N, CA, C and O atoms as a Tinker XYZ file with bonds, in Angstrom:
   516  protein
     1  N    -59.608000   91.623000  -61.651000    73     2
     2  CA   -58.525000   90.579000  -61.402000    64     1     3
     3  C    -57.660000   90.127000  -62.002000    63     2     4     5
     4  O    -56.797000   89.448000  -61.444000    81     3
     5  N    -57.647000   90.449000  -63.678000    73     3     6
     6  CA   -57.032000   89.939000  -64.467000    64     5     7
     7  C    -55.567000   91.116000  -64.490000    63     6     8     9
     8  O    -54.392000   90.966000  -64.825000    81     7
     9  N    -56.132000   91.951000  -64.108000    73     7    10
    10  CA   -55.167000   93.469000  -64.301000    64     9    11
    11  C    -54.402000   93.202000  -62.960000    63    10    12    13
    12  O    -53.196000   93.106000  -63.185000    81    11
    13  N    -54.719000   93.050000  -61.631000    73    11    14
    14  CA   -53.824000   92.861000  -60.700000    64    13    15
    15  C    -52.741000   91.551000  -60.929000    63    14    16    17
    16  O    -51.569000   91.720000  -60.592000    81    15
    17  N    -53.173000   90.235000  -61.515000    73    15    18
    18  CA   -52.771000   89.446000  -61.499000    64    17    19
    19  C    -51.246000   89.642000  -62.620000    63    18    20    21
    20  O    -50.187000   89.016000  -62.579000    81    19
    21  N    -51.625000   90.605000  -63.431000    73    19    22
    22  CA   -50.528000   90.914000  -64.332000    64    21    23
    23  C    -49.435000   91.793000  -63.782000    63    22    24    25
    24  O    -48.223000   91.659000  -63.955000    81    23
    25  N    -50.109000   92.768000  -63.049000    73    23    26
    26  CA   -49.171000   93.659000  -62.094000    64    25    27
    27  C    -48.295000   92.642000  -61.380000    63    26    28    29
    28  O    -47.078000   92.802000  -61.467000    81    27
    29  N    -48.721000   91.724000  -60.757000    73    27    30
    30  CA   -48.075000   90.982000  -59.710000    64    29    31
    31  C    -47.062000   90.214000  -60.351000    63    30    32    33
    32  O    -45.964000   90.267000  -59.799000    81    31
    33  N    -47.152000   89.498000  -61.398000    73    31    34
    34  CA   -46.415000   88.692000  -62.286000    64    33    35
    35  C    -45.357000   89.495000  -62.879000    63    34    36    37
    36  O    -44.225000   89.032000  -63.015000    81    35
    37  N    -45.720000   90.876000  -63.299000    73    35    38
    38  CA   -44.416000   92.016000  -63.477000    64    37    39
    39  C    -43.542000   92.320000  -62.608000    63    38    40    41
    40  O    -42.358000   92.497000  -62.897000    81    39
    41  N    -44.130000   92.439000  -61.167000    73    39    42
    42  CA   -43.170000   92.908000  -60.032000    64    41    43
    43  C    -42.340000   91.447000  -59.878000    63    42    44    45
    44  O    -41.138000   91.286000  -59.664000    81    43
    45  N    -43.048000   90.775000  -60.001000    73    43    46
    46  CA   -42.327000   89.361000  -59.584000    64    45    47
    47  C    -40.944000   88.800000  -60.443000    63    46    48    49
    48  O    -39.964000   88.204000  -59.995000    81    47
    49  N    -41.255000   89.232000  -61.879000    73    47    50
    50  CA   -40.320000   89.082000  -62.839000    64    49    51
    51  C    -39.077000   90.290000  -62.638000    63    50    52    53
    52  O    -37.857000   90.183000  -62.767000    81    51
    53  N    -39.835000   91.338000  -62.310000    73    51    54
    54  CA   -38.456000   92.326000  -62.270000    64    53    55
    55  C    -37.515000   92.334000  -60.678000    63    54    56    57
    56  O    -36.515000   93.003000  -60.417000    81    55
    57  N    -38.190000   91.425000  -59.866000    73    55    58
    58  CA   -37.732000   91.097000  -58.457000    64    57    59
    59  C    -36.416000   90.213000  -59.003000    63    58    60    61
    60  O    -35.240000   90.456000  -58.732000    81    59
    61  N    -36.964000   89.027000  -59.916000    73    59    62
    62  CA   -36.213000   88.104000  -60.247000    64    61    63
    63  C    -34.940000   88.558000  -60.978000    63    62    64    65
    64  O    -33.769000   88.244000  -60.767000    81    63
    65  N    -35.532000   89.461000  -61.985000    73    63    66
    66  CA   -34.419000   90.133000  -62.849000    64    65    67
    67  C    -33.292000   90.775000  -61.996000    63    66    68    69
    68  O    -32.110000   90.439000  -62.065000    81    67
    69  N    -33.792000   91.734000  -61.186000    73    67    70
    70  CA   -32.829000   92.737000  -60.396000    64    69    71
    71  C    -32.140000   91.631000  -59.474000    63    70    72    73
    72  O    -30.956000   91.868000  -59.234000    81    71
    73  N    -32.660000   90.478000  -58.920000    73    71    74
    74  CA   -31.755000   89.916000  -58.116000    64    73    75
    75  C    -30.667000   89.248000  -58.859000    63    74    76    77
    76  O    -29.524000   89.090000  -58.429000    81    75
    77  N    -31.103000   88.880000  -59.980000    73    75    78
    78  CA   -30.107000   88.026000  -60.931000    64    77    79
    79  C    -28.982000   88.959000  -61.165000    63    78    80    81
    80  O    -27.828000   88.656000  -60.863000    81    79
    81  N    -29.293000   90.049000  -61.679000    73    79    82
    82  CA   -28.597000   91.146000  -62.130000    64    81    83
    83  C    -27.270000   91.535000  -61.271000    63    82    84    85
    84  O    -26.108000   91.724000  -61.632000    81    83
    85  N    -28.005000   91.590000  -59.763000    73    83    86
    86  CA   -27.090000   92.171000  -58.772000    64    85    87
    87  C    -26.063000   90.870000  -58.589000    63    86    88    89
    88  O    -24.844000   90.960000  -58.734000    81    87
    89  N    -26.859000   89.496000  -58.203000    73    87    90
    90  CA   -26.077000   88.321000  -58.202000    64    89    91
    91  C    -24.561000   88.224000  -59.098000    63    90    92    93
    92  O    -23.506000   87.785000  -58.640000    81    91
    93  N    -24.761000   88.711000  -60.358000    73    91    94
    94  CA   -24.078000   88.344000  -61.115000    64    93    95
    95  C    -22.479000   89.919000  -61.397000    63    94    96    97
    96  O    -21.361000   89.831000  -61.903000    81    95
    97  N    -23.067000   90.852000  -60.900000    73    95    98
    98  CA   -22.394000   91.743000  -60.382000    64    97    99
    99  C    -21.706000   91.555000  -59.360000    63    98   100   101
   100  O    -20.587000   92.066000  -59.323000    81    99
   101  N    -22.167000   90.797000  -58.287000    73    99   102
   102  CA   -21.427000   90.634000  -57.155000    64   101   103
   103  C    -20.527000   89.519000  -57.571000    63   102   104   105
   104  O    -19.328000   89.792000  -57.630000    81   103
   105  N    -20.923000   88.254000  -57.883000    73   103   106
   106  CA   -19.826000   87.379000  -58.403000    64   105   107
   107  C    -18.660000   87.797000  -58.946000    63   106   108   109
   108  O    -17.510000   87.524000  -58.604000    81   107
   109  N    -19.147000   88.640000  -60.023000    73   107   110
   110  CA   -17.828000   89.329000  -60.932000    64   109   111
   111  C    -17.058000   90.274000  -60.504000    63   110   112   113
   112  O    -16.011000   90.475000  -61.119000    81   111
   113  N    -17.390000   91.082000  -59.345000    73   111   114
   114  CA   -16.677000   91.715000  -58.537000    64   113   115
   115  C    -15.852000   90.745000  -57.617000    63   114   116   117
   116  O    -14.641000   90.962000  -57.666000    81   115
   117  N    -16.259000   89.679000  -56.755000    73   115   118
   118  CA   -15.816000   88.713000  -55.663000    64   117   119
   119  C    -14.670000   87.917000  -56.207000    63   118   120   121
   120  O    -13.616000   87.624000  -55.644000    81   119
   121  N    -15.128000   87.594000  -57.548000    73   119   122
   122  CA   -14.066000   86.643000  -58.171000    64   121   123
   123  C    -12.817000   87.291000  -58.969000    63   122   124   125
   124  O    -11.731000   86.787000  -59.259000    81   123
   125  N    -13.301000   88.481000  -59.205000    73   123   126
   126  CA   -11.974000   89.381000  -59.663000    64   125   127
   127  C    -10.750000   89.802000  -58.640000    63   126   128   129
   128  O     -9.543000   89.604000  -58.771000    81   127
   129  N    -11.496000   90.470000  -57.547000    73   127   130
   130  CA   -10.957000   90.899000  -56.446000    64   129   131
   131  C    -10.131000   89.537000  -55.663000    63   130   132   133
   132  O     -8.928000   89.566000  -55.405000    81   131
   133  N    -10.784000   88.695000  -55.440000    73   131   134
   134  CA   -10.269000   87.313000  -54.925000    64   133   135
   135  C     -8.968000   86.711000  -55.650000    63   134   136   137
   136  O     -7.973000   86.221000  -55.116000    81   135
   137  N     -9.255000   86.884000  -57.031000    73   135   138
   138  CA    -8.159000   86.352000  -58.020000    64   137   139
   139  C     -6.927000   87.355000  -57.629000    63   138   140   141
   140  O     -5.801000   87.060000  -57.227000    81   139
   141  N     -7.423000   88.448000  -57.843000    73   139   142
   142  CA    -5.964000   89.451000  -57.394000    64   141   143
   143  C     -5.437000   89.282000  -56.041000    63   142   144   145
   144  O     -4.219000   89.300000  -55.863000    81   143
   145  N     -6.254000   89.120000  -55.073000    73   143   146
   146  CA    -5.686000   88.933000  -53.836000    64   145   147
   147  C     -5.164000   87.732000  -53.473000    63   146   148   149
   148  O     -4.688000   87.595000  -52.346000    81   147
   149  N     -5.187000   86.575000  -54.497000    73   147   150
   150  CA    -4.779000   85.271000  -54.441000    64   149   151
   151  C     -3.290000   85.371000  -55.001000    63   150   152   153
   152  O     -2.251000   84.985000  -54.465000    81   151
   153  N     -3.447000   85.889000  -56.016000    73   151   154
   154  CA    -2.035000   86.116000  -56.668000    64   153   155
   155  C     -0.793000   86.978000  -55.808000    63   154   156   157
   156  O      0.419000   86.763000  -55.813000    81   155
   157  N     -1.683000   88.169000  -54.979000    73   155   158
   158  CA    -0.586000   89.179000  -54.422000    64   157   159
   159  C     -0.061000   88.301000  -53.278000    63   158   160   161
   160  O      1.108000   88.313000  -52.893000    81   159
   161  N     -1.231000   87.391000  -52.677000    73   159   162
   162  CA    -0.706000   86.304000  -51.578000    64   161   163
   163  C      0.556000   85.581000  -52.096000    63   162   164   165
   164  O      1.591000   85.678000  -51.436000    81   163
   165  N      0.536000   84.938000  -53.115000    73   163   166
   166  CA     1.392000   84.108000  -53.893000    64   165   167
   167  C      2.904000   84.664000  -54.296000    63   166   168   169
   168  O      3.922000   83.982000  -54.410000    81   167
   169  N      2.732000   86.382000  -54.516000    73   167   170
   170  CA     3.745000   87.073000  -54.654000    64   169   171
   171  C      4.415000   87.509000  -53.347000    63   170   172   173
   172  O      5.627000   87.724000  -53.310000    81   171
   173  N      3.785000   87.613000  -52.493000    73   171   174
   174  CA     4.384000   87.704000  -50.949000    64   173   175
   175  C      5.099000   86.521000  -50.334000    63   174   176   177
   176  O      6.016000   86.642000  -49.521000    81   175
   177  N      4.617000   85.361000  -50.778000    73   175   178
   178  CA     4.993000   84.189000  -50.137000    64   177   179
   179  C      6.182000   83.532000  -51.049000    63   178   180   181
   180  O      6.680000   82.427000  -50.834000    81   179
   181  N      6.536000   84.408000  -52.091000    73   179   182
   182  CA     7.873000   84.180000  -52.657000    64   181   183
   183  C      8.889000   84.679000  -52.057000    63   182   184   185
   184  O      8.655000   85.501000  -51.171000    81   183
   185  N     10.294000   84.328000  -52.366000    73   183   186
   186  CA    11.497000   84.921000  -51.205000    64   185   187
   187  C     11.828000   86.270000  -52.310000    63   186   188   189
   188  O     12.031000   87.335000  -51.726000    81   187
   189  N     11.886000   86.302000  -53.557000    73   187   190
   190  CA    12.165000   87.411000  -54.377000    64   189   191
   191  C     11.337000   88.665000  -54.280000    63   190   192   193
   192  O     11.727000   89.649000  -54.908000    81   191
   193  N     10.241000   88.739000  -53.564000    73   191   194
   194  CA     9.356000   89.847000  -53.602000    64   193   195
   195  C      9.884000   91.514000  -53.273000    63   194   196   197
   196  O     10.719000   91.839000  -52.430000    81   195
   197  N      9.320000   92.195000  -53.970000    73   195   198
   198  CA    10.014000   93.916000  -53.875000    64   197   199
   199  C      8.524000   94.411000  -52.992000    63   198   200   201
   200  O      7.319000   94.246000  -53.181000    81   199
   201  N      9.219000   94.974000  -52.134000    73   199   202
   202  CA     8.212000   95.728000  -51.147000    64   201   203
   203  C      7.197000   97.107000  -51.968000    63   202   204   205
   204  O      6.016000   97.436000  -51.849000    81   203
   205  N      8.146000   97.548000  -52.656000    73   203   206
   206  CA     7.043000   98.731000  -53.584000    64   205   207
   207  C      6.322000   98.025000  -54.883000    63   206   208   209
   208  O      5.358000   98.572000  -55.419000    81   207
   209  N      6.843000   96.795000  -55.344000    73   207   210
   210  CA     6.236000   96.098000  -56.178000    64   209   211
   211  C      4.458000   95.588000  -55.476000    63   210   212   213
   212  O      3.343000   95.583000  -55.999000    81   211
   213  N      4.879000   95.271000  -54.306000    73   211   214
   214  CA     3.182000   94.648000  -53.731000    64   213   215
   215  C      2.626000   95.889000  -52.998000    63   214   216   217
   216  O      1.429000   95.883000  -52.712000    81   215
   217  N      3.354000   96.908000  -52.683000    73   215   218
   218  CA     2.410000   97.944000  -52.371000    64   217   219
   219  C      1.646000   98.649000  -53.458000    63   218   220   221
   220  O      0.506000   99.036000  -53.199000    81   219
   221  N      2.148000   98.847000  -54.617000    73   219   222
   222  CA     1.485000   98.887000  -55.782000    64   221   223
   223  C      0.430000   98.270000  -56.278000    63   222   224   225
   224  O     -0.654000   98.727000  -56.639000    81   223
   225  N      0.954000   96.889000  -56.263000    73   223   226
   226  CA    -0.299000   95.896000  -56.690000    64   225   227
   227  C     -1.748000   95.780000  -55.674000    63   226   228   229
   228  O     -2.892000   95.592000  -56.090000    81   227
   229  N     -1.357000   95.937000  -54.363000    73   227   230
   230  CA    -2.419000   96.179000  -53.422000    64   229   231
   231  C     -3.085000   97.762000  -53.480000    63   230   232   233
   232  O     -4.219000   97.953000  -53.041000    81   231
   233  N     -2.470000   98.604000  -53.922000    73   231   234
   234  CA    -2.825000   99.982000  -54.108000    64   233   235
   235  C     -4.074000   99.913000  -55.481000    63   234   236   237
   236  O     -5.207000  100.396000  -55.502000    81   235
   237  N     -3.370000   99.155000  -56.493000    73   235   238
   238  CA    -4.550000   99.003000  -57.482000    64   237   239
   239  C     -5.638000   98.057000  -57.218000    63   238   240   241
   240  O     -6.770000   98.304000  -57.634000    81   239
   241  N     -5.336000   96.826000  -56.454000    73   239   242
   242  CA    -6.881000   96.410000  -55.961000    64   241   243
   243  C     -7.762000   96.930000  -55.353000    63   242   244   245
   244  O     -8.966000   96.703000  -55.472000    81   243
   245  N     -7.159000   97.797000  -54.531000    73   243   246
   246  CA    -7.774000   98.801000  -53.578000    64   245   247
   247  C     -8.856000  100.073000  -54.294000    63   246   248   249
   248  O     -9.943000  100.535000  -53.947000    81   247
   249  N     -7.793000  100.371000  -55.613000    73   247   250
   250  CA    -8.811000  101.339000  -56.390000    64   249   251
   251  C     -9.865000  100.482000  -56.858000    63   250   252   253
   252  O    -11.010000  100.616000  -56.428000    81   251
   253  N     -9.626000   99.801000  -57.524000    73   251   254
   254  CA   -10.707000   98.607000  -58.296000    64   253   255
   255  C    -11.749000   98.108000  -56.973000    63   254   256   257
   256  O    -12.730000   97.401000  -57.201000    81   255
   257  N    -11.457000   98.495000  -55.815000    73   255   258
   258  CA   -12.416000   98.046000  -54.893000    64   257   259
   259  C    -13.327000   99.333000  -54.586000    63   258   260   261
   260  O    -14.496000   99.253000  -54.210000    81   259
   261  N    -12.680000  100.441000  -54.783000    73   259   262
   262  CA   -13.593000  101.893000  -54.452000    64   261   263
   263  C    -14.023000  102.116000  -55.537000    63   262   264   265
   264  O    -14.839000  103.035000  -55.478000    81   263
   265  N    -13.850000  101.631000  -56.795000    73   263   266
   266  CA   -14.751000  101.921000  -58.107000    64   265   267
   267  C    -16.074000  101.006000  -57.729000    63   266   268   269
   268  O    -17.211000  101.450000  -57.888000    81   267
   269  N    -15.829000   99.773000  -57.247000    73   267   270
   270  CA   -16.971000   98.953000  -57.010000    64   269   271
   271  C    -17.851000   99.099000  -56.094000    63   270   272   273
   272  O    -19.073000   99.099000  -56.240000    81   271
   273  N    -17.062000   99.266000  -54.834000    73   271   274
   274  CA   -18.024000   99.690000  -53.771000    64   273   275
   275  C    -18.963000  100.681000  -53.847000    63   274   276   277
   276  O    -19.772000  100.692000  -52.920000    81   275
   277  N    -19.097000  101.638000  -54.816000    73   275   278
   278  CA   -20.375000  102.261000  -54.832000    64   277   279
   279  C    -21.952000  101.517000  -55.347000    63   278   280   281
   280  O    -23.135000  101.696000  -55.058000    81   279
   281  N    -21.318000  100.771000  -56.098000    73   279   282
   282  CA   -22.434000  100.074000  -56.741000    64   281   283
   283  C    -22.920000   98.977000  -55.981000    63   282   284   285
   284  O    -24.096000   98.630000  -55.880000    81   283
   285  N    -21.990000   98.496000  -55.492000    73   283   286
   286  CA   -22.388000   97.190000  -54.303000    64   285   287
   287  C    -22.776000   97.951000  -53.180000    63   286   288   289
   288  O    -23.289000   97.162000  -52.387000    81   287
   289  N    -22.786000   99.388000  -52.605000    73   287   290
   290  CA   -23.446000  100.124000  -51.560000    64   289   291
   291  C    -24.590000  100.056000  -51.885000    63   290   292   293
   292  O    -25.219000   99.933000  -50.834000    81   291
   293  N    -25.550000  100.064000  -53.062000    73   291   294
   294  CA   -26.956000  100.076000  -53.250000    64   293   295
   295  C    -27.476000   98.670000  -52.710000    63   294   296   297
   296  O    -28.678000   98.655000  -52.443000    81   295
   297  N    -26.994000   97.860000  -52.569000    73   295   298
   298  CA   -27.892000   96.489000  -52.218000    64   297   299
   299  C    -27.093000   95.527000  -51.075000    63   298   300   301
   300  O    -27.663000   94.746000  -50.313000    81   299
   301  N    -26.011000   95.708000  -51.125000    73   299   302
   302  CA   -25.244000   95.237000  -49.707000    64   301   303
   303  C    -25.211000   95.727000  -48.744000    63   302   304   305
   304  O    -25.273000   96.954000  -48.814000    81   303
   305  N    -25.095000   95.104000  -47.292000    73   303   306
   306  CA   -25.182000   95.900000  -46.122000    64   305   307
   307  C    -23.821000   96.459000  -46.148000    63   306   308   309
   308  O    -22.844000   95.843000  -46.575000    81   307
   309  N    -23.793000   98.023000  -45.528000    73   307   310
   310  CA   -22.671000   98.718000  -45.393000    64   309   311
   311  C    -21.555000   97.848000  -44.556000    63   310   312   313
   312  O    -20.394000   97.664000  -44.921000    81   311
   313  N    -22.182000   97.339000  -43.315000    73   311   314
   314  CA   -21.167000   96.625000  -42.346000    64   313   315
   315  C    -20.358000   95.548000  -43.391000    63   314   316   317
   316  O    -19.134000   95.449000  -43.306000    81   315
   317  N    -20.975000   94.908000  -44.185000    73   315   318
   318  CA   -20.372000   93.966000  -44.972000    64   317   319
   319  C    -19.030000   94.654000  -45.659000    63   318   320   321
   320  O    -17.821000   94.439000  -45.568000    81   319
   321  N    -19.827000   95.556000  -46.366000    73   319   322
   322  CA   -18.735000   96.148000  -47.288000    64   321   323
   323  C    -17.592000   97.021000  -46.382000    63   322   324   325
   324  O    -16.542000   97.224000  -46.992000    81   323
   325  N    -17.672000   97.610000  -44.884000    73   323   326
   326  CA   -16.570000   97.927000  -44.338000    64   325   327
   327  C    -15.595000   96.818000  -43.588000    63   326   328   329
   328  O    -14.481000   96.974000  -43.088000    81   327
   329  N    -16.340000   95.765000  -43.685000    73   327   330
   330  CA   -15.349000   94.756000  -43.163000    64   329   331
   331  C    -14.075000   94.461000  -44.614000    63   330   332   333
   332  O    -12.873000   94.326000  -44.385000    81   331
   333  N    -14.481000   94.429000  -45.567000    73   331   334
   334  CA   -13.673000   94.448000  -46.516000    64   333   335
   335  C    -12.703000   95.485000  -46.710000    63   334   336   337
   336  O    -11.520000   95.302000  -46.997000    81   335
   337  N    -13.380000   96.781000  -46.504000    73   335   338
   338  CA   -12.512000   98.215000  -46.663000    64   337   339
   339  C    -11.455000   98.061000  -45.283000    63   338   340   341
   340  O    -10.307000   98.505000  -45.281000    81   339
   341  N    -11.953000   97.498000  -44.379000    73   339   342
   342  CA   -10.960000   97.563000  -43.113000    64   341   343
   343  C     -9.620000   96.755000  -43.438000    63   342   344   345
   344  O     -8.453000   97.120000  -43.293000    81   343
   345  N    -10.243000   95.287000  -44.026000    73   343   346
   346  CA    -8.970000   94.383000  -44.474000    64   345   347
   347  C     -8.215000   95.018000  -45.533000    63   346   348   349
   348  O     -7.004000   95.036000  -45.316000    81   347
   349  N     -8.494000   95.400000  -46.323000    73   347   350
   350  CA    -7.691000   95.851000  -47.232000    64   349   351
   351  C     -6.799000   97.121000  -46.713000    63   350   352   353
   352  O     -5.626000   97.197000  -47.080000    81   351
   353  N     -7.420000   98.219000  -45.768000    73   351   354
   354  CA    -6.423000   99.041000  -45.259000    64   353   355
   355  C     -5.413000   98.370000  -44.354000    63   354   356   357
   356  O     -4.276000   98.832000  -44.256000    81   355
   357  N     -5.816000   97.231000  -43.654000    73   355   358
   358  CA    -4.939000   96.468000  -42.928000    64   357   359
   359  C     -3.704000   95.818000  -43.936000    63   358   360   361
   360  O     -2.508000   96.108000  -43.925000    81   359
   361  N     -4.245000   95.085000  -44.589000    73   359   362
   362  CA    -3.254000   94.823000  -45.847000    64   361   363
   363  C     -2.175000   95.826000  -46.254000    63   362   364   365
   364  O     -0.973000   95.574000  -46.326000    81   363
   365  N     -2.568000   96.606000  -46.425000    73   363   366
   366  CA    -1.758000   98.048000  -47.022000    64   365   367
   367  C     -0.663000   98.335000  -46.017000    63   366   368   369
   368  O      0.544000   98.494000  -46.202000    81   367
   369  N     -1.356000   98.362000  -44.945000    73   367   370
   370  CA    -0.193000   98.880000  -43.711000    64   369   371
   371  C      0.764000   97.690000  -43.226000    63   370   372   373
   372  O      1.830000   98.035000  -42.717000    81   371
   373  N      0.474000   96.265000  -43.339000    73   371   374
   374  CA     1.182000   95.280000  -43.209000    64   373   375
   375  C      2.070000   95.413000  -44.295000    63   374   376   377
   376  O      3.251000   95.276000  -43.976000    81   375
   377  N      1.819000   95.667000  -45.636000    73   375   378
   378  CA     2.740000   95.449000  -46.573000    64   377   379
   379  C      3.955000   96.952000  -46.465000    63   378   380   381
   380  O      5.135000   96.945000  -46.814000    81   379
   381  N      3.218000   98.043000  -45.910000    73   379   382
   382  CA     4.409000   98.677000  -45.553000    64   381   383
   383  C      5.197000   98.865000  -44.586000    63   382   384   385
   384  O      6.106000   99.695000  -44.567000    81   383
   385  N      4.903000   98.111000  -43.723000    73   383   386
   386  CA     5.658000   97.893000  -42.454000    64   385   387
   387  C      6.322000   96.224000  -42.549000    63   386   388   389
   388  O      6.807000   95.618000  -41.594000    81   387
   389  N      6.204000   95.768000  -43.790000    73   387   390
   390  CA     6.843000   94.416000  -44.156000    64   389   391
   391  C      6.640000   93.466000  -42.936000    63   390   392   393
   392  O      7.528000   92.933000  -42.270000    81   391
   393  N      5.376000   93.370000  -42.788000    73   391   394
   394  CA     4.862000   92.145000  -41.689000    64   393   395
   395  C      3.887000   91.321000  -42.618000    63   394   396   397
   396  O      2.656000   91.300000  -42.623000    81   395
   397  N      5.105000   90.427000  -43.662000    73   395   398
   398  CA     4.327000   89.430000  -44.809000    64   397   399
   399  C      3.521000   88.430000  -44.126000    63   398   400   401
   400  O      2.663000   87.887000  -44.821000    81   399
   401  N      3.636000   88.003000  -42.675000    73   399   402
   402  CA     3.179000   87.064000  -42.356000    64   401   403
   403  C      1.406000   87.437000  -41.806000    63   402   404   405
   404  O      0.481000   86.639000  -41.657000    81   403
   405  N      1.424000   88.727000  -41.630000    73   403   406
   406  CA     0.199000   89.107000  -41.115000    64   405   407
   407  C     -0.451000   89.690000  -42.129000    63   406   408   409
   408  O     -1.643000   89.877000  -41.884000    81   407
   409  N     -0.073000   90.054000  -43.213000    73   407   410
   410  CA    -0.508000   90.520000  -44.682000    64   409   411
   411  C     -1.099000   89.350000  -45.297000    63   410   412   413
   412  O     -2.210000   89.420000  -45.823000    81   411
   413  N     -0.395000   88.228000  -45.264000    73   411   414
   414  CA    -0.927000   87.131000  -45.929000    64   413   415
   415  C     -1.903000   86.699000  -44.994000    63   414   416   417
   416  O     -2.995000   86.557000  -45.545000    81   415
   417  N     -1.911000   86.449000  -43.839000    73   415   418
   418  CA    -3.364000   86.140000  -42.813000    64   417   419
   419  C     -4.670000   87.218000  -43.215000    63   418   420   421
   420  O     -5.870000   86.943000  -43.232000    81   419
   421  N     -4.147000   88.254000  -43.461000    73   419   422
   422  CA    -5.153000   89.324000  -43.771000    64   421   423
   423  C     -5.891000   88.875000  -44.889000    63   422   424   425
   424  O     -7.055000   88.475000  -44.862000    81   423
   425  N     -5.063000   88.973000  -45.992000    73   423   426
   426  CA    -5.492000   88.454000  -47.483000    64   425   427
   427  C     -6.275000   87.576000  -47.333000    63   426   428   429
   428  O     -7.392000   87.721000  -47.829000    81   427
   429  N     -5.929000   86.254000  -46.531000    73   427   430
   430  CA    -6.878000   84.898000  -46.408000    64   429   431
   431  C     -8.197000   85.701000  -46.084000    63   430   432   433
   432  O     -9.159000   85.643000  -46.850000    81   431
   433  N     -8.215000   86.452000  -44.927000    73   431   434
   434  CA    -9.677000   86.786000  -44.463000    64   433   435
   435  C    -10.300000   87.466000  -45.367000    63   434   436   437
   436  O    -11.501000   87.258000  -45.536000    81   435
   437  N     -9.649000   88.369000  -46.096000    73   435   438
   438  CA   -10.294000   89.315000  -47.156000    64   437   439
   439  C    -10.683000   88.257000  -48.369000    63   438   440   441
   440  O    -11.489000   88.587000  -49.240000    81   439
   441  N    -10.293000   87.463000  -48.361000    73   439   442
   442  CA   -10.993000   86.583000  -49.513000    64   441   443
   443  C    -12.390000   85.718000  -49.217000    63   442   444   445
   444  O    -13.372000   85.523000  -49.933000    81   443
   445  N    -12.005000   85.191000  -47.590000    73   443   446
   446  CA   -13.174000   84.861000  -46.820000    64   445   447
   447  C    -14.255000   85.633000  -46.828000    63   446   448   449
   448  O    -15.343000   85.191000  -47.196000    81   447
   449  N    -14.043000   87.154000  -46.334000    73   447   450
   450  CA   -15.240000   87.698000  -46.317000    64   449   451
   451  C    -15.672000   88.093000  -47.844000    63   450   452   453
   452  O    -16.891000   88.062000  -48.014000    81   451
   453  N    -15.073000   88.373000  -48.720000    73   451   454
   454  CA   -15.362000   88.358000  -50.097000    64   453   455
   455  C    -16.339000   87.302000  -50.288000    63   454   456   457
   456  O    -17.516000   87.447000  -50.618000    81   455
   457  N    -15.807000   86.379000  -50.078000    73   455   458
   458  CA   -16.737000   84.768000  -50.513000    64   457   459
   459  C    -17.846000   84.641000  -49.614000    63   458   460   461
   460  O    -18.845000   83.976000  -49.888000    81   459
   461  N    -17.687000   85.248000  -48.585000    73   459   462
   462  CA   -18.965000   85.508000  -47.699000    64   461   463
   463  C    -20.237000   86.199000  -48.003000    63   462   464   465
   464  O    -21.423000   85.967000  -47.768000    81   463
   465  N    -19.467000   87.281000  -48.706000    73   463   466
   466  CA   -20.824000   88.309000  -49.238000    64   465   467
   467  C    -21.011000   87.547000  -50.520000    63   466   468   469
   468  O    -22.139000   87.055000  -50.475000    81   467
   469  N    -20.517000   87.289000  -51.442000    73   467   470
   470  CA   -21.246000   86.229000  -52.327000    64   469   471
   471  C    -21.951000   85.448000  -52.234000    63   470   472   473
   472  O    -22.833000   85.157000  -53.042000    81   471
   473  N    -21.689000   84.903000  -51.145000    73   471   474
   474  CA   -22.902000   83.552000  -50.966000    64   473   475
   475  C    -23.864000   84.048000  -49.999000    63   474   476   477
   476  O    -24.909000   83.405000  -49.903000    81   475
   477  N    -23.681000   85.245000  -49.139000    73   475   478
   478  CA   -25.133000   85.928000  -48.280000    64   477   479
   479  C    -26.029000   86.392000  -49.510000    63   478   480   481
   480  O    -27.230000   86.171000  -49.354000    81   479
   481  N    -25.696000   86.932000  -50.581000    73   479   482
   482  CA   -26.441000   87.624000  -51.547000    64   481   483
   483  C    -26.900000   86.714000  -52.748000    63   482   484   485
   484  O    -27.682000   87.216000  -53.555000    81   483
   485  N    -26.487000   85.443000  -52.930000    73   483   486
   486  CA   -26.679000   84.402000  -53.784000    64   485   487
   487  C    -28.285000   84.173000  -53.414000    63   486   488   489
   488  O    -28.697000   83.992000  -52.268000    81   487
   489  N    -29.065000   84.214000  -54.543000    73   487   490
   490  CA   -30.218000   83.583000  -54.676000    64   489   491
   491  C    -30.278000   82.091000  -54.566000    63   490   492   493
   492  O    -29.852000   81.298000  -55.406000    81   491
   493  N    -30.932000   81.768000  -53.285000    73   491   494
   494  CA   -31.151000   80.199000  -53.081000    64   493   495
   495  C    -32.098000   80.016000  -51.801000    63   494   496   497
   496  O    -32.215000   80.932000  -50.987000    81   495
   497  N    -32.588000   79.122000  -51.696000    73   495   498
   498  CA   -33.618000   78.437000  -50.896000    64   497   499
   499  C    -32.974000   78.783000  -49.204000    63   498   500   501
   500  O    -33.681000   79.287000  -48.332000    81   499
   501  N    -31.952000   78.510000  -49.060000    73   499   502
   502  CA   -31.346000   79.024000  -47.681000    64   501   503
   503  C    -31.365000   80.383000  -47.431000    63   502   504   505
   504  O    -31.773000   80.693000  -46.311000    81   503
   505  N    -30.985000   81.408000  -48.281000    73   503   506
   506  CA   -31.214000   82.988000  -48.023000    64   505   507
   507  C    -32.320000   83.272000  -48.261000    63   506   508   509
   508  O    -32.507000   84.485000  -48.178000    81   507
   509  N    -33.336000   82.593000  -48.579000    73   507   510
   510  CA   -34.581000   82.893000  -48.665000    64   509   511
   511  C    -35.498000   82.778000  -47.173000    63   510   512   513
   512  O    -36.332000   83.613000  -46.822000    81   511
   513  N    -35.169000   81.689000  -46.497000    73   511   514
   514  CA   -35.678000   81.249000  -45.555000    64   513   515
   515  C    -34.735000   81.541000  -44.619000    63   514   516
   516  O    -34.912000   81.223000  -43.443000    81   515
């Protein structure tokens, strides 16, 4: 009986530790990408922005996303990750065609989806039940 109890406690601790580690990684990725997307949005709204500079910045954000995507795919639904991927591709195309209003709208949507992923996979009572 004691042996089974110890094994159960170890498993519960491992689950809690794993959840905390994944939540911290998700929070780190979301905050980093969100701040960069917000910065890009601010640059778009300025009158003196340059198309090439905006495209390069978005490409850098997209490359960071691709690096983090593989690790996030271990524990986050692929549909959620595909939403972010689709938003990023849309932003890139809007910047290429100089449709800056659409790009800012898509940037806002991307930040919202990222925050939603963070909230959805955070360990709290609302997500448990």
